[in-house]
C-alpha positions as CSV (number, residue, x, y, z in Angstrom):
1,M,-146.1,8.6,-62.1
2,T,-144.5,6.3,-59.6
3,K,-142.4,7.3,-56.2
4,Q,-139.3,6.2,-58.4
5,E,-139.9,8.4,-60.9
6,I,-140.7,11.3,-58.6
7,A,-137.2,10.7,-56.9
8,E,-135.1,10.5,-60.1
9,K,-136.9,13.8,-61.4
10,V,-136.2,15.6,-58.0
11,N,-132.6,14.3,-58.1
12,A,-132.2,15.3,-61.8
13,F,-133.2,18.9,-60.6
14,M,-131.0,18.9,-57.8
15,T,-128.0,17.8,-59.6
16,D,-128.5,20.1,-63.0
17,R,-130.3,23.2,-61.4
18,L,-129.3,23.5,-57.9
19,E,-125.7,21.7,-58.6
20,Y,-125.7,19.4,-55.7
21,D,-123.4,16.4,-55.8
22,E,-125.1,13.6,-57.2
23,A,-123.4,10.9,-54.9
24,S,-124.9,12.9,-51.9
25,L,-128.4,12.6,-53.0
26,T,-129.7,9.8,-50.7
27,P,-133.3,9.8,-49.2
28,E,-131.8,10.6,-45.6
29,V,-129.6,13.5,-46.5
30,E,-130.9,16.5,-44.8
31,L,-131.7,19.6,-47.0
32,K,-130.5,22.3,-44.9
33,R,-127.8,20.6,-42.9
34,D,-125.9,18.4,-45.4
35,L,-126.9,19.9,-48.7
36,G,-127.1,23.7,-47.6
37,M,-130.3,24.3,-49.1
38,T,-130.9,27.9,-49.2
39,S,-134.0,30.0,-49.3
40,L,-133.4,30.9,-53.0
41,D,-132.9,27.1,-53.4
42,A,-136.6,26.6,-51.7
43,V,-138.0,29.0,-54.1
44,E,-136.3,27.3,-57.2
45,T,-137.5,24.0,-55.9
46,S,-141.1,25.1,-55.5
47,I,-140.8,26.4,-59.2
48,F,-139.8,23.0,-60.3
49,I,-142.4,21.4,-58.4
50,R,-145.0,23.6,-60.1
51,R,-143.8,23.1,-63.8
52,T,-142.9,19.4,-63.4
53,F,-145.6,18.1,-61.2
54,G,-148.5,20.4,-61.8
55,F,-149.4,21.6,-58.3
56,Q,-148.2,24.8,-56.4
57,P,-146.5,23.8,-53.1
58,E,-147.9,25.7,-50.1
59,R,-146.0,28.8,-49.0
60,G,-142.8,27.8,-46.8
61,A,-143.7,24.2,-47.3
62,I,-140.3,23.4,-48.8
63,K,-138.6,25.1,-46.0
64,T,-140.4,22.7,-43.4
65,L,-138.9,19.5,-44.7
66,V,-136.0,18.0,-43.3
67,T,-134.5,15.1,-45.6
68,L,-134.8,14.5,-49.4
69,Q,-137.0,11.5,-48.5
70,D,-139.6,14.2,-47.1
71,L,-139.4,16.0,-50.2
72,Y,-140.2,12.9,-52.3
73,D,-143.2,12.0,-50.0
74,Y,-144.4,15.6,-50.1
75,I,-144.6,15.6,-54.0
76,A,-146.0,12.1,-54.1
77,N,-148.8,13.1,-51.5
78,S,-149.5,15.8,-53.5
79,C,-149.8,14.7,-56.8
80,L,-150.6,10.8,-56.8
């Protein structure tokens, strides 16, 4: 899976499941500050990653990521 495919899957999840505005999903957007990602959103994101990319993120890892690009990179570095 390419980094572009990872970004597309993550963005689709963010808009469909977490209901974030698609136009705001740029790599530099901050998950907590700009999108308002909550702890529940982080848990749902972890479940999405496990089901979609086949690995379980470390406990609390999603909460430590700052930008959407950080999330893309975390997934790419863990599954590529």
